[in-house]
N, C-alpha and C positions, 0 to 999 in steps of 0.2 A: 504494500500500500504506500502511496506517495506520502512523504513526511508531512506536507501541508494538510492533506486530507485526514490522516490519522490524528494529527494534533488537533485539528478543528473538530472532528467528531468527539474526541475525548473531552475537549473543553466545553463544547455545547452540552453534552450529557451531564457533566459535572455542574454546570451552571443551572441546568434544569433541576437537578437533585437539590442544589443549594436553595433554589426557590421554594421547593416543596418543604424543606426543613424550616425555612423562615416562615412559611405559611402556617406550619404546625405550631411554631413558637408564638405566633400572634393569637392562636386560640387560647393561650394561657390567660388572656384578658377575661375570659368567661369564668375563670377561677379567682377573679378579683386580684390578680397580680398587678402591682402598681405600674403605671405607664412608664415611669422613669426607669425602673428596674428592667422592664421588658425591653425598652429601647436599648439600654446598655448591653443587655444579654444578646440581643440581635446583632449589634455591632461586633461584639466579641466573636460570636459564632461566624459571622460573615468574614471577618478579617482572618481568623484562624483557618477557616475552610479554604479561602483563596490561597493562603500560603501552602496548605497541604496539596491543593489542586495543582499548584505550580511545581511541586517537587519532582514528579516524573518528567515534566517538560524540561526542567533544569538538568535533571540527571541524564537526559538524552543529548542535550545540545551544548552544555557547558564544556569547555576544554578540559583535558585530563588534569586531575589534581584532587586534593582533599575535599573541596567543596562539591565536586562532581560525585565523588564516592559517597559523601554524606547524603546528597540528594537522591542518589540511586537507592541506597539502602533504606532510607526513611520513606522514600516514595513507594518502594515495593511493599512496605508494611502498611502504608496508607491505602494502597490498592486492595490489599487483603481485607482490611477493615471496611473499605468502601463497598466492595462487592456484597458483603453480607448485610451491612447496615442499610444500604439503600434498597437492596432486594427485599429485606424483611419489612422495611418501612412501606414500600409500595404495595406489598401484598396485604399488610394489615390495614392500610388505608383503603384498599379496594374492598376488603371484607367489611370494614366499617361503613363504607359508602353503600354497599348492598343492604346491610342491616338497616341503615338509616332510611333507605327508600321503602323497605318493607314495613318498618315500624313507624315510618313517618316522623322521624325525629331521633335524637340521641342525646344522652347526658353530656354536659359540658366537659367532663373529664376525659372523654374518649380520645380525642386527638392528642392532648398532652400525654396521655398514658401510652398511646401508640408510639409517639416519638421517643419517650423514655425507654420503653420496652425494646424498641428497635436498636437504640444506641447501646443498651446494656447487652443485648443478645449479640450484636456485632462485636463488641469488645470481648465478651466471653469466648466466642468462637475463634477470634483472632488469637487470644492468649493460649487457649487449649490447642489450636491448630499449629501454632509455632512450637509449642512444647512437644507435641506429638511428632512433628517432623524430625526431631532430634533422636527419637527412640527407634533405632534400627532393629528390626526383627529378622529372624532366620526362617526362610520358607524352603521346604523340600519338594522337589518334583522327581518322579521316577519315570524313566524312559527306557524302553527295550529296543535295541537295534539287532536285528536278526542277521548279523554278519560276524565273521571270525575276526577277532582282534589279537591275533598272535597267541591264542590260547588264554588270553586275559578274559575273566568273566565280568569284571566290574571296573568302573572308573568314576571317581568322585570329582565333579567339576563345579567350581563356584563361578556364578555369573553375577557381575555387578554392572551397573550402568548409570548414566545421568547423575553424576556427582554434582554437576553444575556449580563448581567452585567459583564463588563470586563475592560481591560485597556483603552478602547476608550469610556467608558460610561460617562454620565453626570448626576450627582445627581439631578440637577434642572429638567431635563426631567422626571425622575421617580417621583419626587414630584408633578410636574404639572399634570402628568398622574393620580396620586392618588387624587389630588384635583378635576380633571375633573370627575372622577368616583363618588366622593362624591356629586358633583353637579347634576349628573344624577339621583342619588338616587335609585340604584337597590335593588331588594329584596335579591339577592344573587350574589356573584362574584366568577367566576371560572377561574383558572389559568392553562393553558394547557402546562405547562412545559418549559424547557430551560430557567430557571432563570439565570443560569451561562453559561459561555463559556468554559467549560472543565477545569476550574481552579479557586479554591476559592481564592488563593493568588493573582490572577489578579485583584481582586476587591479592589479599594482604599477606605478605611473607610467603611467596610461592615456593621458596626453598624449603620451608618447614612442611608445606603440604606435600611436596615431592618426596621429602624424607619419610613422611608418614606412609605414603603409598609404597615407597621402596622397601618398607619393613614387611610387606606381604611376602610370604614364602610359599613356594610350591615346587615339588621336585621337577615337574615338567615345564615350569616357567609361568610367567604372567604375560598374556597376549592381549592386544587391544586393537580396536579399529576407531577411526575418527567418526564423530557425529556431526550433525548439521550445525551445531553451535561451537564446534572447535575451530572457529574462524574469528577474525576481527570484523565486527560490524556494529552499527549503531542500532540500539533497541529503543522503542518507545512503547511503554506500557506492555512490554513483553513481546511486541511485534517488531521484526527486523525492518528497517527502513533503508538499508543499504542494498543496492542491487546485487544479485547473486554473482554477477560478473566482476564485482568489486569486493566480494567477501573472501579474503585471503587468510590462509593460516600463516602465522608469523614464525620466525626462527625461534623466538622465545617459547612459543607453544610446543614446537617440535623438540626443543631442548628439555622442556619440562617432562615430556613423555620419556625421554632417555634417562633423565635424572630419577624418574619414578621406577626405572627398570622395566618399563613396558616394552615388549617386542611388538611393534606396530606392523600389522599385516595390511598391505596395500594392494588388494586384488591378487593375493598370493597365498601360498600354502605353507603351513608349518607341520612337520611330521612329529607326532607324539609317540612315545614308547618305541623309538627306533624305527618309526615308519608304519607301525601297526594301525595307527589311527591318524586320519588326515583332518587337520583344522584349517579351514579356508576363511580368510578374512576379507571382507568386501569394502570397497570405497563407498562412502555415503552416497545415496541416490539423489539427494537434494543439493548438497554443497560439497563438491570435491575438495575445495580449498585453494584451487589455483585459478579460479575464474572460468573454468571449463566444465563440461559435462562428460569428461573422458572416463567413463566407468564401463568396465566389461559387463556384458550381459551374463545372465545366469549360465547359459550354455558355454560361453567363452571362458568364464572363470573356472568352470569345472571340467573343461575339455580334457585336461591332462591328468585327471585323477584316476586312480585305480579303484573302480567302483566295486571291486570284490571286498575292499576294505571299508570300514566305517568312514563316512564323510560327514563332518560337522561343519556347518557354515555359521560364521559370526558376522552379523551386520547390525547397523544401528536401527534402521527403520523396519518395522514388520510388514514387508511388502514382497511381492514376487514369489510367494510360496509355491504356487503351482509350477512356475517355470523352474524353480530350484528342484522341485520334486522330479520333474521330467528330465532334468539334467543329471540326476543321480544323488542328490543330497538325502541324507538319512535324518538329520536333525538340524534345525535352524534356531539360533539363539539371537534375541533382539532386546532392545530397550525402547526408548523414545516416547512412549505414550504416557509414562508416569502413572498408568492405570487411571488417568483422569485427574490425579493430584488432589483436587478439592471438589467437593460436591457442588453442583450436579455434574461436574466433569466426568466422574466415574460412571455415571449413567449414560452420558452422551457419547463418549469415545468408542464404545462397542459398535455404534452405528456406522463408524467411519473406518474401522479396522477389521480385517478378517480375524485377527487375534489381538485384542486390546490388552489382555493380561492373562498370565498363567499358561497352562498347557492346553494345546489344541492339536488334533490330527487334521491337517488341511491338505487336500489334494494328494494324499498318500505320504506326506512328510510330517514328522513330529516337529512341533514348534513350541518354544518356551519364550514368553515375553515377560521381562521383569518390570516391576513398578519403579525400580531405581532407588538410589540412595538420597539424592538431593531434591531440589525444587526449582521451579522456573517462575520468575516473577515473585508473587507473594511467598514469603518464606514459611509456608505452612502446608499441612496436609489435613484434609477433612474427608473422612470416608475411605482413605487409602493409607497404605503403610510404606515407610522407607524400609527396604529389605535387602538382605543378602540372599540370593537364590542359589540353593544347592541343588544341582542337577545330578542325580544318581543314575548313571547309565549302566545298563546291563546288556552284555553281549551274549547272544544266543546263536552261534553258528560255528561250524568247524569245516 
């Protein structure tokens, strides 16, 4: 979306919401609140709201620096609160309006109560959602591949994705994630992209984050692919406003992956257990990172694989499952969706993805999509979990 359009739409919507809030404040007159107090309160609400509304705009357009980071971090929190506060307010006002028409009137306290309840509910959801986003759980998925893996019967693989390290990230959460993975003791760890949130400079102390990720240990290694946000681009309200042709991955990002001891697969194959299992990592389908769309097709990327052996595909976005199945893939591992991250996103994303979360058998290929570790935009999770996905793979073939 063009920057001017996205900024304009956001600003207009926020002004409308502010008007609704001020209208509800005026209804306090009916509760005999003094005119002077009400006027002062309205001015305070208007000024504070305008400052909060401007935060995401400033976070997008200010030059790099501490002020930009502050506006981005605080603006993301404001967006999280705004989503629920304004939604609940509009729903309750609609219900109150319907009841008023049916009952032909309503008590004076209704609109003030609606405003206060909406504000309190939005604040509670924000706080709980932010806390919940830091609580990483471990989820297990079992997959059977009917192929011989050199006599091996099982393989424990940890799948993580969407760390979205940015201005709202917490180093402690990433370190705890790494420690949990080491406690699980996987054979191999795979990272399905989106380590960053479209900006390397948005990471506070990147060396510390890289060190935390480098502490992850697995006998067969830690492999990764890039995601659509592992590039430098400008975001506004969570939406990229930089053309894909100008969304480039920087040398700093690439060095970060090296410092984290991630072996990045770029439309290429890694041989696990001496070649008994093939792990194929794909370039992201939306943003390659060099301004092009030079990504191999499913058939091309799997053309040289030994299909008698297990073939596991790692990619960021949950797409092209049928094509991968036809090309010979046995298991596809993805991230990207966050499982919707915040309600009602968790209800909506299944309509736009063949597999929005969890395990699905699609077109003859097993697929596992993780909800990821981090968050995009508002630093919160409502109705979804931050997770470490353990994929227990069983081989049945000789």
